[in-house]
C-alpha angles and dihedrals in degrees: 000000000000122000096255090053092048091047091048093046092046093046095048090048091050097047095043090054089048093050088054092050095049091062105086092206092062114083099004091189092068122093125216095258090049089050092053093042090053095047092051093046093050091050093050094048094049089048089052092052104037109028132065090225114128113270093227092055092051092050093048091049089052093047087049093051092049089051095045091053092047097246088125130017124247086244090061093048097048093034093066089067088062093052113131090235090060092050088049093056092045092054094043089058092054092051089048089054091053090052092048094049091055098052094232087141092062091050093051092047091051092046094049106033093040090068095062118110103166130042092250092051087049091054097047098041086052090048089052095051092048091050089053093053088068085076095054108033122045120216125030093248090060092048093050090051088052096050098046097086088051089054093048091052090052092046090055092048091050097038092127092059107060100179090055091055090049091051091049090049088058098040094058100061092035093060095036090058097042096043096054091087089069092083139033089238094048092100137002088237088067091061091048088052091051093047094048093048091049092050097044104039108007089243111139119198111200130200094264097050091044088052093048092051097034108040097064091047088048095049095046099042090046096052092044087050094049088056088049092052093045093050097042098047105036139048128227090260091054091055094051122088131054124287125209125175115181130209089239089062091053091046094062090067096043127078090202128065113265093188137037131049117344117247121237089253093053091050093050094045095049089048092050092048092049093048094050092048090048092050091049093052093046097050093122088063100048100021093218110150112248090235091057089048089049093050091050089051093047092050091051093044090055099037115122093233102041108016133098099205136042115248092233089054095046093047089056088065094059112105094230088177091061091049093054088046091054094047090050096050093046087057087051091052090050089053092048091051098038101045093047094243093124092051092049094050094057097036089087093057117105108277103210103052111135119246091251089055093045095049090045091057092047094050093047094049092045092049092052098042096090091072087067103028115038093184111089090204093049090052092056091043089058101034109037100058091052094043090050091050092047094047091058089054094045095049092245122137105259090215094057091045097047090047090049097050091046093048094048089048087063089079107090105141103119101096135020088245096051095090136004096243090052089051093046096056096037092075114033110159113243096005125098109239140169128298126216090263089059090053092048091048091051093044093055087061101031101047095061093039094051094044089051093047091052091050092047091053094046093049104035111014108035095052084057087056097050104272106105123198094240132033 
């Protein structure tokens, strides 16, 4: 569908809904604030789907409209910028800038990938290394940019085995996207989910609980996806024969040493990162907020005496547009919950569906949503408030439903434009990479596999970890 057709269809749908909401006789159960909220929500969603306008600009406009009409207060709109999850992400990016400045990522890549002797070993060692980066670099686009030099080094070392290079080009974004669920800072969508749950139900998911629930899913889905990538993009002949990638080959694409003695800056940065992650994981013991821990780490990482990056340089790496988007969509979520609009939207759903059917529908819709909404954060902004409201009515634990929706929305591999990491690795100058047909072939296997895995964790694994299916 061309851009003009998408724009026309989205505009017609939004205006039709607004016209229906403007008639008081329609939907008598809806109050005035709920009508305004639904109208703004519909216009914003259609603008995200059908226009090239920046997602953040649309979200800010929607938040401003809700404030100007009195649905939410100005304190609610501006207060979202001071939310602890926003500060957590800011400080995480400062820490990531410090790690990137030292070159620790190159050392880790040389250590892990250099041990591979077969194609399958290379595939799974690369997968393991990419999963680990979820703890050091927030947001999938940042991890993709950090991993690109490592991919280039591997591509040059395997230049005579084209299908393996194509496989690695597809492996990197696939694992980066699926492993993001490992940590709370893995994607902005996670922070939106946590905020919506807190505002709607009072349930707070901390860094440690998210890690406990998300890391096993991230590791399992990433390695299963690695096998899917390997089997759908290579033949048996491609997988035969030894593989040996040396540290020298990785060094050619790094401006920092990847072997030899560690510098003092590298030692300090590694110790700081290990300390911050350890404090995040041990939050139930010391009860210090992850945002406060991240702020302490960011201050140390950018300090003149102990730091490895200047504060001004580190703050330049923070995606301020993403943070504003998150803040505005958090305000939209508050409006949906407080005005009663979310409850009304889900009130027409069948009231006696079982938990298994409900979760199946949630996961299926969330898995397919990337075909309509390319932004992962926008998908969570639209889906999670509705999923949480519907879960309460269906007798399903809202935490389970929200986590399942967010995890399933991590699948966005169908088209090159479906996610920024997929776009980045689809066109690397001078290196053979995947085609849209390769993506479709992988998606045909990976979409049902990912959805089934999320359902399995929601129904069988998360209850063992303290998050039951029903309340």
